[in-house]
A tleap script that builds the chain and sets N, CA, C and O, in Angstrom:
source leaprc.protein.ff14SB
mol = sequence {
  NMET LYS ASP ARG LYS LYS LEU GLN ASP ILE
  LEU ASP ALA ILE VAL ALA ILE GLU THR TYR
  ALA VAL SER SER TYR ALA ASP PHE LEU ALA
  ASP ALA LYS THR GLN ASP ALA MET ILE GLY
  THR ARG ASN ILE ILE VAL HIE GLY TYR ASP
  GLN VAL LYS LEU PRO ILE VAL TRP GLU ILE
  LEU GLU ARG ASP LEU ALA SER LEU LYS ALA
  GLU ILE LEU LYS ALA LEU SER CTHR
}
set mol.1.N position { 12.545 -16.930 11.493 }
set mol.1.CA position { 12.032 -17.380 10.290 }
set mol.1.C position { 10.477 -16.974 9.954 }
set mol.1.O position { 9.951 -16.692 8.877 }
set mol.2.N position { 10.022 -17.038 11.084 }
set mol.2.CA position { 8.678 -16.271 11.141 }
set mol.2.C position { 8.442 -15.223 10.423 }
set mol.2.O position { 7.639 -15.286 9.491 }
set mol.3.N position { 9.246 -13.830 10.801 }
set mol.3.CA position { 9.188 -12.148 10.892 }
set mol.3.C position { 9.396 -12.804 9.593 }
set mol.3.O position { 8.302 -12.803 9.029 }
set mol.4.N position { 10.705 -13.628 8.504 }
set mol.4.CA position { 10.911 -12.978 7.493 }
set mol.4.C position { 10.451 -12.769 6.673 }
set mol.4.O position { 10.527 -11.897 5.807 }
set mol.5.N position { 9.441 -14.244 7.013 }
set mol.5.CA position { 8.263 -13.853 5.873 }
set mol.5.C position { 7.380 -12.592 6.006 }
set mol.5.O position { 7.528 -11.629 5.254 }
set mol.6.N position { 6.492 -12.631 6.953 }
set mol.6.CA position { 6.132 -12.007 7.131 }
set mol.6.C position { 6.715 -10.576 6.260 }
set mol.6.O position { 6.323 -10.173 5.165 }
set mol.7.N position { 7.579 -10.093 6.987 }
set mol.7.CA position { 8.416 -8.821 6.658 }
set mol.7.C position { 8.390 -9.137 4.849 }
set mol.7.O position { 8.052 -8.627 3.781 }
set mol.8.N position { 8.704 -9.753 5.150 }
set mol.8.CA position { 9.183 -10.187 2.808 }
set mol.8.C position { 7.316 -9.292 2.200 }
set mol.8.O position { 7.134 -8.179 1.706 }
set mol.9.N position { 6.168 -10.540 2.590 }
set mol.9.CA position { 5.182 -9.423 2.613 }
set mol.9.C position { 5.052 -9.086 2.840 }
set mol.9.O position { 4.077 -9.656 3.331 }
set mol.10.N position { 5.004 -7.994 3.301 }
set mol.10.CA position { 4.470 -6.957 3.407 }
set mol.10.C position { 5.467 -6.221 2.143 }
set mol.10.O position { 4.953 -5.841 1.091 }
set mol.11.N position { 7.094 -6.076 2.451 }
set mol.11.CA position { 7.510 -5.801 0.822 }
set mol.11.C position { 6.860 -6.174 0.518 }
set mol.11.O position { 5.838 -5.990 1.178 }
set mol.12.N position { 6.705 -7.154 -0.872 }
set mol.12.CA position { 6.147 -7.745 -2.269 }
set mol.12.C position { 4.346 -7.263 -2.185 }
set mol.12.O position { 3.456 -7.327 -3.034 }
set mol.13.N position { 4.356 -6.779 -0.753 }
set mol.13.CA position { 2.928 -5.753 -0.666 }
set mol.13.C position { 3.157 -4.054 -1.813 }
set mol.13.O position { 2.816 -3.557 -2.886 }
set mol.14.N position { 3.907 -3.817 -0.678 }
set mol.14.CA position { 4.839 -3.211 -1.401 }
set mol.14.C position { 5.193 -2.368 -2.721 }
set mol.14.O position { 5.227 -1.191 -3.082 }
set mol.15.N position { 5.422 -3.576 -3.201 }
set mol.15.CA position { 6.365 -3.623 -4.726 }
set mol.15.C position { 4.323 -3.039 -6.048 }
set mol.15.O position { 3.775 -2.263 -6.831 }
set mol.16.N position { 4.245 -4.365 -5.166 }
set mol.16.CA position { 2.649 -4.002 -6.131 }
set mol.16.C position { 2.158 -2.829 -5.614 }
set mol.16.O position { 1.790 -2.183 -6.595 }
set mol.17.N position { 1.945 -2.186 -4.601 }
set mol.17.CA position { 1.948 -0.926 -4.971 }
set mol.17.C position { 1.868 -0.230 -5.699 }
set mol.17.O position { 1.049 0.237 -6.491 }
set mol.18.N position { 2.905 -0.138 -5.381 }
set mol.18.CA position { 3.689 0.394 -6.131 }
set mol.18.C position { 4.216 0.239 -7.917 }
set mol.18.O position { 5.071 0.971 -8.415 }
set mol.19.N position { 3.628 -0.655 -8.522 }
set mol.19.CA position { 3.455 -1.378 -9.998 }
set mol.19.C position { 1.958 -0.298 -10.194 }
set mol.19.O position { 1.620 0.140 -11.294 }
set mol.20.N position { 1.460 -0.109 -9.339 }
set mol.20.CA position { -0.302 0.068 -9.690 }
set mol.20.C position { -0.662 1.366 -9.679 }
set mol.20.O position { -1.143 2.158 -10.489 }
set mol.21.N position { -0.082 1.393 -7.845 }
set mol.21.CA position { -0.056 3.214 -8.592 }
set mol.21.C position { -0.204 4.077 -9.821 }
set mol.21.O position { 0.171 3.688 -10.927 }
set mol.22.N position { -0.999 5.774 -9.516 }
set mol.22.CA position { -1.333 5.849 -10.576 }
set mol.22.C position { 0.200 7.369 -10.261 }
set mol.22.O position { 0.947 6.988 -9.359 }
set mol.23.N position { 0.510 8.402 -10.682 }
set mol.23.CA position { 1.606 8.692 -10.780 }
set mol.23.C position { 0.904 10.561 -10.477 }
set mol.23.O position { 1.808 11.377 -10.296 }
set mol.24.N position { -0.860 11.263 -10.421 }
set mol.24.CA position { -1.451 12.220 -9.396 }
set mol.24.C position { -2.053 12.043 -8.739 }
set mol.24.O position { -2.290 10.868 -8.461 }
set mol.25.N position { -2.565 12.877 -8.198 }
set mol.25.CA position { -3.670 12.169 -6.847 }
set mol.25.C position { -5.039 12.349 -7.957 }
set mol.25.O position { -5.981 11.590 -7.726 }
set mol.26.N position { -5.205 13.431 -9.283 }
set mol.26.CA position { -6.343 13.290 -10.035 }
set mol.26.C position { -6.256 11.887 -10.988 }
set mol.26.O position { -7.400 11.477 -11.183 }
set mol.27.N position { -5.252 11.049 -11.627 }
set mol.27.CA position { -5.512 10.019 -11.822 }
set mol.27.C position { -5.795 9.121 -11.341 }
set mol.27.O position { -6.436 8.130 -11.690 }
set mol.28.N position { -5.074 9.574 -10.031 }
set mol.28.CA position { -5.415 8.442 -9.434 }
set mol.28.C position { -7.002 8.446 -8.017 }
set mol.28.O position { -7.308 7.887 -6.964 }
set mol.29.N position { -7.673 9.749 -9.230 }
set mol.29.CA position { -9.100 9.289 -8.394 }
set mol.29.C position { -10.449 9.425 -10.013 }
set mol.29.O position { -11.587 9.687 -10.403 }
set mol.30.N position { -9.002 8.968 -10.347 }
set mol.30.CA position { -9.759 8.804 -12.264 }
set mol.30.C position { -10.209 7.477 -12.468 }
set mol.30.O position { -11.224 7.154 -13.086 }
set mol.31.N position { -8.818 6.192 -11.519 }
set mol.31.CA position { -8.547 5.161 -11.841 }
set mol.31.C position { -9.433 4.022 -10.426 }
set mol.31.O position { -9.058 3.823 -9.270 }
set mol.32.N position { -10.630 3.501 -11.141 }
set mol.32.CA position { -11.714 2.723 -10.601 }
set mol.32.C position { -10.390 1.743 -10.209 }
set mol.32.O position { -10.585 1.485 -9.021 }
set mol.33.N position { -9.279 1.146 -10.576 }
set mol.33.CA position { -9.574 -0.218 -10.637 }
set mol.33.C position { -8.030 -0.063 -9.636 }
set mol.33.O position { -7.552 -1.174 -9.405 }
set mol.34.N position { -7.591 0.571 -9.311 }
set mol.34.CA position { -6.932 1.213 -8.727 }
set mol.34.C position { -6.910 1.235 -7.095 }
set mol.34.O position { -6.295 0.643 -6.208 }
set mol.35.N position { -7.933 2.259 -7.188 }
set mol.35.CA position { -9.172 2.703 -6.451 }
set mol.35.C position { -8.763 1.437 -5.470 }
set mol.35.O position { -8.132 1.293 -4.423 }
set mol.36.N position { -9.910 0.105 -6.960 }
set mol.36.CA position { -11.085 -0.537 -5.380 }
set mol.36.C position { -9.861 -1.296 -5.547 }
set mol.36.O position { -10.197 -1.271 -4.363 }
set mol.37.N position { -8.473 -2.141 -5.837 }
set mol.37.CA position { -7.654 -3.006 -5.316 }
set mol.37.C position { -7.286 -2.555 -3.518 }
set mol.37.O position { -6.967 -3.398 -2.680 }
set mol.38.N position { -7.478 -0.521 -3.132 }
set mol.38.CA position { -6.835 0.259 -3.203 }
set mol.38.C position { -7.646 0.020 -1.108 }
set mol.38.O position { -7.232 0.265 0.025 }
set mol.39.N position { -8.963 -0.592 -1.752 }
set mol.39.CA position { -9.976 -0.703 -0.977 }
set mol.39.C position { -10.095 -1.753 -0.552 }
set mol.39.O position { -10.616 -2.042 0.525 }
set mol.40.N position { -9.531 -2.624 -1.500 }
set mol.40.CA position { -10.010 -4.236 -1.738 }
set mol.40.C position { -8.667 -5.109 -0.413 }
set mol.40.O position { -8.799 -6.140 0.246 }
set mol.41.N position { -7.533 -4.157 -0.489 }
set mol.41.CA position { -6.341 -3.965 -0.211 }
set mol.41.C position { -7.483 -3.708 1.928 }
set mol.41.O position { -7.800 -4.548 2.770 }
set mol.42.N position { -7.625 -2.544 1.885 }
set mol.42.CA position { -7.733 -2.126 3.358 }
set mol.42.C position { -8.582 -3.248 3.850 }
set mol.42.O position { -8.003 -3.987 4.647 }
set mol.43.N position { -9.944 -3.584 3.537 }
set mol.43.CA position { -10.713 -4.246 3.577 }
set mol.43.C position { -9.931 -5.543 4.649 }
set mol.43.O position { -9.915 -5.679 5.872 }
set mol.44.N position { -9.412 -6.250 3.666 }
set mol.44.CA position { -8.337 -7.221 4.164 }
set mol.44.C position { -7.752 -7.079 5.083 }
set mol.44.O position { -7.787 -8.044 5.846 }
set mol.45.N position { -7.024 -6.025 5.474 }
set mol.45.CA position { -5.753 -5.585 6.696 }
set mol.45.C position { -7.038 -4.988 7.604 }
set mol.45.O position { -6.780 -5.388 8.739 }
set mol.46.N position { -7.986 -4.415 7.649 }
set mol.46.CA position { -9.069 -4.217 9.588 }
set mol.46.C position { -9.752 -5.160 9.458 }
set mol.46.O position { -10.039 -5.636 10.556 }
set mol.47.N position { -10.436 -6.021 8.117 }
set mol.47.CA position { -11.325 -6.740 8.344 }
set mol.47.C position { -12.633 -5.673 8.688 }
set mol.47.O position { -13.393 -6.189 9.507 }
set mol.48.N position { -13.109 -4.151 8.196 }
set mol.48.CA position { -13.977 -3.591 8.314 }
set mol.48.C position { -14.885 -2.772 6.372 }
set mol.48.O position { -14.210 -2.722 5.343 }
set mol.49.N position { -15.780 -2.485 6.407 }
set mol.49.CA position { -16.412 -2.637 5.351 }
set mol.49.C position { -16.585 -0.952 5.374 }
set mol.49.O position { -17.361 -0.462 4.554 }
set mol.50.N position { -15.953 -0.178 6.193 }
set mol.50.CA position { -16.652 1.545 6.152 }
set mol.50.C position { -16.429 2.259 4.820 }
set mol.50.O position { -16.148 1.481 3.908 }
set mol.51.N position { -16.484 3.483 4.502 }
set mol.51.CA position { -15.869 4.318 3.319 }
set mol.51.C position { -14.644 4.262 3.586 }
set mol.51.O position { -14.317 4.213 4.772 }
set mol.52.N position { -13.591 4.255 2.502 }
set mol.52.CA position { -12.663 4.853 2.137 }
set mol.52.C position { -12.664 5.781 1.786 }
set mol.52.O position { -13.254 6.190 0.786 }
set mol.53.N position { -11.436 6.868 3.140 }
set mol.53.CA position { -11.288 7.974 1.951 }
set mol.53.C position { -10.223 8.137 1.169 }
set mol.53.O position { -9.179 7.669 1.624 }
set mol.54.N position { -10.182 8.540 0.369 }
set mol.54.CA position { -9.317 7.919 -1.104 }
set mol.54.C position { -8.382 9.328 -0.397 }
set mol.54.O position { -7.255 9.334 -0.893 }
set mol.55.N position { -8.552 10.299 0.452 }
set mol.55.CA position { -7.101 11.551 -0.013 }
set mol.55.C position { -6.212 11.163 0.915 }
set mol.55.O position { -5.018 11.462 0.879 }
set mol.56.N position { -7.113 10.032 2.360 }
set mol.56.CA position { -6.236 9.566 3.126 }
set mol.56.C position { -5.598 8.692 1.907 }
set mol.56.O position { -4.743 9.288 1.251 }
set mol.57.N position { -5.775 7.913 1.680 }
set mol.57.CA position { -5.502 6.533 1.058 }
set mol.57.C position { -3.991 7.621 0.077 }
set mol.57.O position { -2.863 7.546 0.565 }
set mol.58.N position { -4.139 8.219 -0.797 }
set mol.58.CA position { -3.218 9.262 -1.509 }
set mol.58.C position { -2.434 9.678 -0.578 }
set mol.58.O position { -1.576 10.131 -1.335 }
set mol.59.N position { -1.970 9.925 0.603 }
set mol.59.CA position { -1.887 10.143 0.579 }
set mol.59.C position { -0.423 9.396 1.954 }
set mol.59.O position { 0.624 9.903 2.356 }
set mol.60.N position { -0.978 8.292 2.208 }
set mol.60.CA position { -0.714 7.525 2.486 }
set mol.60.C position { 0.855 6.765 1.414 }
set mol.60.O position { 2.079 6.815 1.531 }
set mol.61.N position { -0.288 6.019 0.265 }
set mol.61.CA position { 0.613 6.533 -1.079 }
set mol.61.C position { 1.318 7.347 -1.200 }
set mol.61.O position { 2.071 7.045 -2.126 }
set mol.62.N position { 1.643 8.588 -0.667 }
set mol.62.CA position { 2.618 9.098 -1.118 }
set mol.62.C position { 3.575 10.264 -0.151 }
set mol.62.O position { 4.367 11.114 -0.558 }
set mol.63.N position { 3.220 9.980 1.055 }
set mol.63.CA position { 3.649 10.179 2.385 }
set mol.63.C position { 4.840 8.845 2.922 }
set mol.63.O position { 6.010 8.571 2.656 }
set mol.64.N position { 3.637 8.197 3.905 }
set mol.64.CA position { 4.616 7.275 3.894 }
set mol.64.C position { 5.303 5.154 3.992 }
set mol.64.O position { 5.642 4.246 4.751 }
set mol.65.N position { 4.991 5.729 1.921 }
set mol.65.CA position { 4.921 3.893 2.128 }
set mol.65.C position { 6.847 4.477 1.649 }
set mol.65.O position { 7.716 4.136 2.451 }
set mol.66.N position { 7.057 4.870 1.043 }
set mol.66.CA position { 9.029 4.699 0.382 }
set mol.66.C position { 9.412 4.342 1.932 }
set mol.66.O position { 9.687 3.143 1.962 }
set mol.67.N position { 9.561 5.050 3.501 }
set mol.67.CA position { 10.075 5.296 4.411 }
set mol.67.C position { 9.774 3.655 4.667 }
set mol.67.O position { 10.777 2.965 4.849 }
set mol.68.N position { 8.518 3.012 4.692 }
set mol.68.CA position { 7.727 2.571 4.539 }
set mol.68.C position { 8.658 0.903 4.342 }
set mol.68.O position { 8.601 0.037 5.215 }
set mol.69.N position { 9.104 0.812 3.616 }
set mol.69.CA position { 10.015 -0.063 2.201 }
set mol.69.C position { 10.995 0.434 2.400 }
set mol.69.O position { 11.811 -0.409 2.028 }
set mol.70.N position { 11.752 1.625 2.900 }
set mol.70.CA position { 13.253 1.773 3.189 }
set mol.70.C position { 13.193 0.919 4.738 }
set mol.70.O position { 14.102 0.107 4.909 }
set mol.71.N position { 12.304 1.053 5.708 }
set mol.71.CA position { 12.566 0.217 6.730 }
set mol.71.C position { 12.324 -1.536 6.953 }
set mol.71.O position { 12.607 -2.451 7.726 }
set mol.72.N position { 11.702 -1.289 5.867 }
set mol.72.CA position { 11.517 -3.155 5.872 }
set mol.72.C position { 12.720 -4.119 4.951 }
set mol.72.O position { 13.195 -5.249 5.071 }
set mol.73.N position { 12.892 -2.946 3.973 }
set mol.73.CA position { 14.296 -3.211 3.421 }
set mol.73.C position { 15.524 -3.460 4.214 }
set mol.73.O position { 16.389 -4.274 3.891 }
set mol.74.N position { 15.561 -2.398 5.714 }
set mol.74.CA position { 16.498 -1.796 6.257 }
set mol.74.C position { 16.270 -3.683 7.645 }
set mol.74.O position { 17.196 -4.356 8.097 }
set mol.75.N position { 15.167 -3.838 7.805 }
set mol.75.CA position { 15.162 -5.187 8.828 }
set mol.75.C position { 15.278 -6.486 8.103 }
set mol.75.O position { 15.772 -7.489 8.616 }
set mol.76.N position { 14.680 -6.414 6.573 }
set mol.76.CA position { 15.459 -7.886 6.127 }
set mol.76.C position { 17.227 -7.935 5.570 }
set mol.76.O position { 17.877 -8.950 5.321 }
set mol.77.N position { 17.504 -7.068 5.522 }
set mol.77.CA position { 19.068 -6.783 5.342 }
set mol.77.C position { 19.808 -7.357 6.707 }
set mol.77.O position { 21.038 -7.315 6.712 }
set mol.78.N position { 19.337 -7.726 7.507 }
set mol.78.CA position { 19.875 -7.659 8.998 }
set mol.78.C position { 20.162 -9.248 9.444 }
set mol.78.O position { 20.592 -9.506 10.568 }
savepdb mol mol.pdb
quit
């Protein structure tokens, strides 16, 4: 039960990221609010306040978010 709660929390975060995400890398670079939201999330996750590399954040959004969401949905459906 506890694991399902964690998976649901991850899914909720993915949905929020999808809501806030912009459609292009140029828009992402120009949108400080979205960058700040992603940076804030990163700081919470890793408890570090090093400089965030925006190209890496964008790459994760573009490359990894959809597959992570699919895996979380799959896990929640079992």
